[in-house]
BANU-385716 format. One record per residue (C-alpha): x, y, z. Coordinates in nm, 4 decimals, decimal comma. Example, Ala and Ser with C-alpha at 12.3 -4.5 7.8 and 13.67 -1.06 7.14 Angstrom:
# BANU-385716
{site {1,2300; -0,4500; 0,7800}}
{site {1,3670; -0,1060; 0,7140}}
END
This chain:
# BANU-385716
{site {11,9504; 12,6201; 11,0881}}
{site {11,9149; 12,4859; 10,7324}}
{site {11,5635; 12,4635; 10,5894}}
{site {11,4028; 12,3449; 10,2684}}
{site {11,2091; 12,6687; 10,2304}}
{site {11,3656; 12,8667; 9,9446}}
{site {11,6425; 12,6069; 9,9088}}
{site {11,7815; 12,5183; 9,5675}}
{site {11,6963; 12,1528; 9,6269}}
{site {11,3267; 12,2293; 9,6799}}
{site {11,2899; 12,4937; 9,4090}}
{site {11,4542; 12,2676; 9,1500}}
{site {11,2381; 11,9691; 9,2448}}
{site {10,9227; 12,1782; 9,2344}}
{site {11,0165; 12,3177; 8,8933}}
{site {11,0800; 11,9671; 8,7532}}
{site {10,7475; 11,8423; 8,8859}}
{site {10,5682; 12,1204; 8,6989}}
{site {10,7702; 12,1224; 8,3763}}
{site {10,8171; 11,7492; 8,3279}}
{site {10,5075; 11,5979; 8,4915}}
{site {10,2498; 11,8771; 8,4978}}
{site {10,2308; 11,8586; 8,8789}}
{site {10,1881; 12,2180; 8,9965}}
{site {10,2047; 12,2167; 9,3756}}
{site {10,0124; 12,5048; 9,5289}}
{site {10,0684; 12,4442; 9,9005}}
{site {10,3764; 12,5171; 10,1095}}
{site {10,4185; 12,2815; 10,4029}}
{site {10,4847; 12,4035; 10,7537}}
{site {10,8451; 12,3155; 10,8318}}
{site {10,9229; 12,2442; 11,1954}}
{site {11,1577; 12,0492; 11,4196}}
{site {11,0611; 11,7974; 11,6851}}
{site {11,2697; 11,5891; 11,9224}}
{site {11,2178; 11,2156; 11,8834}}
{site {11,4408; 10,9534; 12,0495}}
{site {11,7181; 11,2109; 12,0841}}
{site {11,7054; 11,3179; 11,7179}}
{site {11,6176; 11,6758; 11,6187}}
{site {11,3813; 11,5728; 11,3445}}
{site {11,2930; 11,8040; 11,0555}}
{site {10,9266; 11,7525; 10,9717}}
{site {10,6987; 11,8859; 10,6982}}
{site {10,3313; 11,9266; 10,7834}}
{site {10,0395; 11,9916; 10,5491}}
{site {9,7215; 12,1061; 10,7205}}
{site {9,3752; 12,0795; 10,5632}}
{site {9,1500; 12,3826; 10,5461}}
{site {8,8785; 12,1940; 10,7341}}
{site {8,9010; 12,0072; 11,0671}}
{site {9,1360; 11,7129; 11,0236}}
{site {8,9843; 11,3716; 10,9534}}
{site {9,3038; 11,1988; 11,0617}}
{site {9,6815; 11,2056; 11,0277}}
{site {9,8741; 11,0474; 10,7427}}
{site {10,2436; 10,9945; 10,8121}}
{site {10,4505; 10,9721; 10,4934}}
{site {10,7642; 10,7566; 10,5098}}
{site {11,0436; 10,8185; 10,2582}}
{site {11,2875; 10,5610; 10,1270}}
{site {11,6605; 10,5017; 10,1507}}
{site {11,7589; 10,7829; 9,9163}}
{site {11,5083; 11,0492; 10,0037}}
{site {11,3673; 11,2943; 10,2545}}
{site {11,0263; 11,4157; 10,3618}}
{site {11,0076; 11,7005; 10,1093}}
{site {11,0355; 11,4616; 9,8119}}
{site {10,6934; 11,3272; 9,9107}}
{site {10,5189; 11,6628; 9,8585}}
{site {10,3346; 11,5386; 9,5432}}
{site {10,1639; 11,2762; 9,7600}}
{site {10,1118; 11,4944; 10,0670}}
{site {9,9184; 11,7724; 9,8974}}
{site {9,6388; 11,5463; 9,7604}}
{site {9,5915; 11,3896; 10,1042}}
{site {9,5673; 11,7334; 10,2671}}
{site {9,3076; 11,8311; 10,0057}}
{site {9,1043; 11,5312; 10,1233}}
{site {9,0983; 11,6689; 10,4774}}
{site {9,3941; 11,4849; 10,6285}}
{site {9,6802; 11,6344; 10,8233}}
{site {9,9995; 11,5050; 10,6617}}
{site {10,3317; 11,4610; 10,8413}}
{site {10,6500; 11,3865; 10,6437}}
{site {10,9716; 11,3579; 10,8499}}
{site {11,3331; 11,3433; 10,7379}}
{site {11,4322; 11,0157; 10,9025}}
{site {11,7620; 10,9935; 11,0964}}
{site {12,0684; 11,0381; 10,8769}}
{site {11,8736; 11,1845; 10,5848}}
{site {11,7483; 11,5228; 10,4737}}
{site {11,8124; 11,7993; 10,7259}}
{site {11,7411; 11,6073; 11,0455}}
{site {12,0076; 11,6388; 11,3166}}
{site {12,0777; 11,2943; 11,4572}}
{site {12,1334; 11,2083; 11,8210}}
{site {12,4968; 11,1923; 11,9282}}
{site {12,4479; 10,8242; 12,0081}}
{site {12,3192; 10,7432; 11,6571}}
{site {12,5321; 10,4712; 11,4999}}
{site {12,3610; 10,4540; 11,1622}}
{site {12,1347; 10,1707; 11,2677}}
{site {11,8299; 10,1231; 11,0443}}
{site {11,6273; 10,0105; 11,3489}}
{site {11,5895; 10,3796; 11,4370}}
{site {11,3677; 10,4344; 11,1336}}
{site {11,0660; 10,2217; 11,2269}}
{site {11,1162; 10,3198; 11,5923}}
{site {11,1044; 10,6923; 11,5100}}
{site {10,7990; 10,6541; 11,2847}}
{site {10,6232; 10,4588; 11,5598}}
{site {10,6933; 10,7403; 11,8081}}
{site {10,5449; 10,9960; 11,5671}}
{site {10,2327; 10,7793; 11,5382}}
{site {10,2028; 10,7594; 11,9175}}
{site {10,2217; 11,1380; 11,9447}}
{site {9,9131; 11,1871; 11,7260}}
{site {9,5639; 11,2068; 11,8764}}
{site {9,3775; 11,1637; 11,5463}}
{site {9,3242; 10,8313; 11,3677}}
{site {9,6602; 10,7715; 11,2020}}
{site {9,7613; 10,5910; 10,8831}}
{site {10,1030; 10,5328; 10,7288}}
{site {10,2069; 10,5599; 10,3665}}
{site {10,5533; 10,4428; 10,2684}}
{site {10,7204; 10,4895; 9,9330}}
{site {11,0170; 10,2847; 9,8145}}
{site {11,1975; 10,1392; 10,1180}}
{site {10,9517; 10,3390; 10,3259}}
{site {10,6861; 10,0807; 10,2448}}
{site {10,8496; 9,8115; 10,4572}}
{site {10,9504; 10,0718; 10,7162}}
{site {10,5827; 10,1653; 10,7506}}
{site {10,4885; 9,8006; 10,8033}}
{site {10,7537; 9,7597; 11,0735}}
{site {10,6510; 10,0861; 11,2421}}
{site {10,2861; 9,9741; 11,2453}}
{site {10,3919; 9,6544; 11,4188}}
{site {10,5624; 9,8615; 11,6898}}
{site {10,2974; 10,1311; 11,7378}}
{site {9,9932; 9,9007; 11,7035}}
{site {9,7541; 10,1985; 11,6850}}
{site {9,7923; 10,2510; 11,3109}}
{site {9,4591; 10,2324; 11,1270}}
{site {9,6064; 10,1272; 10,7925}}
{site {9,9262; 10,1061; 10,5867}}
{site {9,9624; 10,2090; 10,2222}}
{site {10,2839; 10,1131; 10,0411}}
{site {10,4099; 10,1611; 9,6866}}
{site {10,6702; 9,8844; 9,7191}}
{site {10,7528; 9,6192; 9,9777}}
{site {11,1188; 9,5261; 9,9790}}
{site {11,2220; 9,2894; 10,2566}}
{site {11,5930; 9,3756; 10,2758}}
{site {11,6511; 9,0959; 10,5276}}
{site {11,6135; 8,8561; 10,2330}}
{site {11,9612; 8,8335; 10,0708}}
{site {11,8115; 8,7871; 9,7242}}
{site {11,5868; 9,0921; 9,7586}}
{site {11,8679; 9,3044; 9,9029}}
{site {12,0998; 9,2160; 9,6152}}
{site {11,8286; 9,2861; 9,3572}}
{site {11,7787; 9,6374; 9,4915}}
{site {12,1456; 9,7353; 9,4577}}
{site {12,2658; 9,9437; 9,1641}}
{site {12,4321; 9,6307; 9,0276}}
{site {12,3122; 9,2880; 9,1395}}
{site {12,6686; 9,1558; 9,1569}}
{site {12,7546; 9,4394; 9,3959}}
{site {12,4566; 9,3463; 9,6076}}
{site {12,5721; 8,9844; 9,6362}}
{site {12,9261; 9,0912; 9,7273}}
{site {12,7856; 9,3329; 9,9863}}
{site {12,5756; 9,0595; 10,1491}}
{site {12,8830; 8,8368; 10,1689}}
{site {13,0937; 9,1161; 10,3220}}
{site {12,8206; 9,2051; 10,5736}}
{site {12,8089; 8,8508; 10,7016}}
{site {13,1824; 8,7751; 10,7045}}
{site {13,3720; 9,0995; 10,7703}}
{site {13,1167; 9,3502; 10,9066}}
{site {13,3894; 9,5463; 11,0934}}
{site {13,5522; 9,6282; 10,7581}}
{site {13,2245; 9,6846; 10,5751}}
{site {13,1009; 9,9285; 10,8411}}
{site {13,3991; 10,1606; 10,7925}}
{site {13,3058; 10,2476; 10,4346}}
{site {13,1321; 10,5754; 10,3518}}
{site {12,9979; 10,6019; 9,9973}}
{site {12,7797; 10,8343; 9,7885}}
{site {12,4261; 10,7021; 9,7556}}
{site {12,4432; 10,7322; 9,3773}}
{site {12,7132; 10,4638; 9,3753}}
{site {12,5073; 10,2007; 9,5571}}
{site {12,1516; 10,2818; 9,4479}}
{site {12,0108; 10,2773; 9,0904}}
{site {11,8753; 10,6320; 9,0841}}
{site {11,8007; 10,6079; 8,7121}}
{site {11,5187; 10,3729; 8,8095}}
{site {11,3570; 10,6389; 9,0304}}
{site {11,1973; 10,8005; 8,7269}}
{site {11,1523; 10,7512; 8,3546}}
{site {11,2334; 11,1209; 8,3051}}
{site {11,6005; 11,2009; 8,2410}}
{site {11,5939; 11,5422; 8,4067}}
{site {11,4433; 11,3914; 8,7194}}
{site {11,6952; 11,1074; 8,7102}}
{site {11,9790; 11,3602; 8,7089}}
{site {11,8170; 11,5519; 8,9924}}
{site {11,7980; 11,2447; 9,2162}}
{site {12,1546; 11,1406; 9,1326}}
{site {12,3151; 11,4831; 9,1788}}
{site {12,1157; 11,6592; 9,4523}}
{site {12,3343; 11,7120; 9,7599}}
{site {12,0638; 11,5750; 9,9905}}
{site {11,9918; 11,2668; 9,7793}}
{site {12,2291; 11,0874; 9,5424}}
{site {12,5273; 11,3136; 9,6058}}
{site {12,5083; 11,2650; 9,9823}}
{site {12,7550; 11,0253; 10,1440}}
{site {12,6329; 10,7635; 10,3909}}
{site {12,8057; 10,5058; 10,6106}}
{site {12,7599; 10,1615; 10,4615}}
{site {12,6786; 10,0389; 10,8118}}
{site {12,3249; 10,1666; 10,7517}}
{site {12,2857; 9,9169; 10,4663}}
{site {12,4197; 9,6339; 10,6783}}
{site {12,1786; 9,7055; 10,9632}}
{site {11,8989; 9,7338; 10,7081}}
{site {11,9826; 9,3879; 10,5735}}
{site {12,0254; 9,2423; 10,9219}}
{site {11,7181; 9,4039; 11,0780}}
{site {11,5490; 9,1238; 11,2756}}
{site {11,2081; 9,0892; 11,1120}}
{site {11,0515; 8,8642; 11,3752}}
{site {10,6965; 8,8610; 11,2395}}
{site {10,5071; 8,9265; 10,9187}}
{site {10,1760; 8,9743; 11,1001}}
{site {10,0132; 9,3169; 11,0753}}
{site {9,7142; 9,4080; 11,2916}}
{site {9,5824; 9,6693; 11,0492}}
{site {9,4879; 9,6661; 10,6786}}
{site {9,7610; 9,6859; 10,4122}}
{site {9,7214; 9,8170; 10,0580}}
{site {10,0057; 9,7794; 9,8097}}
{site {9,9685; 10,0337; 9,5265}}
{site {10,2543; 9,9271; 9,3044}}
{site {10,4005; 10,1213; 9,0075}}
{site {10,3440; 9,9296; 8,6854}}
{site {10,6935; 9,9919; 8,5428}}
{site {10,9150; 9,9918; 8,8477}}
{site {11,2616; 9,8775; 8,7395}}
{site {11,4096; 9,9197; 9,0884}}
{site {11,1616; 9,7043; 9,2789}}
{site {10,9598; 9,5066; 9,0218}}
{site {10,6159; 9,3859; 9,1256}}
{site {10,7405; 9,0274; 9,1556}}
{site {10,9922; 9,1353; 9,4196}}
{site {10,7309; 9,3224; 9,6221}}
{site {10,4911; 9,0294; 9,5965}}
{site {10,7398; 8,8040; 9,7729}}
{site {10,7014; 9,0255; 10,0790}}
{site {10,3327; 9,1032; 10,0274}}
{site {10,2487; 8,7321; 10,0247}}
{site {10,4324; 8,6790; 10,3562}}
{site {10,2418; 8,9486; 10,5434}}
{site {9,9398; 8,8249; 10,7358}}
{site {9,6869; 9,1048; 10,7265}}
{site {9,3673; 9,2236; 10,5651}}
{site {9,5316; 9,3292; 10,2426}}
{site {9,4883; 9,4053; 9,8774}}
{site {9,7026; 9,4793; 9,5755}}
{site {9,6575; 9,7481; 9,3119}}
{site {9,8974; 9,7669; 9,0166}}
{site {9,9204; 10,1030; 8,8432}}
{site {9,9083; 10,0993; 8,4636}}
{site {10,2585; 10,2543; 8,4442}}
{site {10,4860; 10,4583; 8,6687}}
{site {10,8509; 10,4291; 8,7704}}
{site {10,9760; 10,3679; 9,1257}}
{site {10,8506; 10,7133; 9,2288}}
{site {10,5278; 10,7112; 9,0264}}
{site {10,4956; 11,0676; 8,8983}}
{site {10,4203; 10,9735; 8,5374}}
{site {10,0694; 10,9857; 8,3965}}
{site {9,8327; 10,8109; 8,4250}}
{site {10,0000; 10,6364; 8,7208}}
{site {10,0095; 10,9521; 8,9322}}
{site {9,6369; 11,0195; 8,8962}}
{site {9,5606; 10,6510; 8,9551}}
{site {9,7679; 10,6592; 9,2727}}
{site {9,5889; 10,9705; 9,3988}}
{site {9,2518; 10,8051; 9,3357}}
{site {9,3573; 10,4889; 9,5163}}
{site {9,4903; 10,6959; 9,8088}}
{site {9,1546; 10,8718; 9,8342}}
{site {8,9676; 10,5407; 9,8356}}
{site {9,2014; 10,3883; 10,0925}}
{site {9,1889; 10,6832; 10,3304}}
{site {8,8093; 10,6923; 10,3105}}
{site {8,7816; 10,3191; 10,3730}}
{site {9,0262; 10,3361; 10,6653}}
{site {8,7917; 10,5771; 10,8432}}
{site {8,4538; 10,4384; 10,7339}}
{site {8,4958; 10,0609; 10,7184}}
{site {8,4957; 9,8616; 11,0441}}
{site {8,8356; 9,6951; 11,0624}}
{site {8,9768; 9,9127; 10,7868}}
{site {9,0225; 9,8500; 10,4168}}
{site {8,8245; 9,5567; 10,2723}}
{site {9,0131; 9,2654; 10,1192}}
{site {8,9975; 9,1719; 9,7538}}
{site {9,0959; 8,8227; 9,6555}}
{site {9,2592; 8,9238; 9,3282}}
{site {9,4835; 9,2149; 9,2294}}
{site {9,3195; 9,5322; 9,1007}}
{site {9,4885; 9,6759; 8,7948}}
{site {9,4602; 10,0493; 8,7453}}
{site {9,3932; 10,2037; 8,4065}}
END
């Protein structure tokens, strides 16, 4: 069975993190497989050296996998949290159920099942599209203690969906095709690098090339049906029964703050906003990365220590 351990994809990513961003990861996650809703899910786990304070489930976005989130998992494990980062169905090395029809609804459902399997207090942290997936999963599981997101893109909004495409005009055409000729649209299979603006993932050119050309990320081919079911996912409520913290990159060209705020403002929850002083869509740049780690530490502490979760602030906090 394929693994990330000693794979070219992982070794190259780790090398870029160190050489281009000064992020020298010292921990190797435990790589294991679990069966969830018929999927053979590949999962990374980081275990703290002390008894676990809780479990943080990391949720990747529409062009990623669990291993990409290693720079955010290791700091949480150092704080005493067990961290779980799955490859969601259709992505990474997860083996999907035979019945899987590339329906986005499986993502929040799978994350919710992982939450239910944990005995410890559990929080979710979603990056990129994973931010909204974490919100939806928390609505399903209802035992989540708090949600942290770096962006909040509501793909059910045609304007937001089109804005997140590699070219806005392509996004508008896609929305039209989804709604008028879905049986034709669903037959297409395209490389992710054609539909997603991977240059916006990072401000670093070497990292941009990595995301665009890695065989598990930009160079992987996906049925376009996944995008249609993402856009047509029935968001029935914007109420969240746990605290929400949006820690948004300050220079995100893929999902600008204004786009995330449209969703953030809809969500009824105890919530707060923190804008990092810089940072691309995947905020690895300094000082955004250190700011994000500090905010994560504060959030995870507050989730455990504050009755009801993270306290609300009436105005955005701006890092740096």
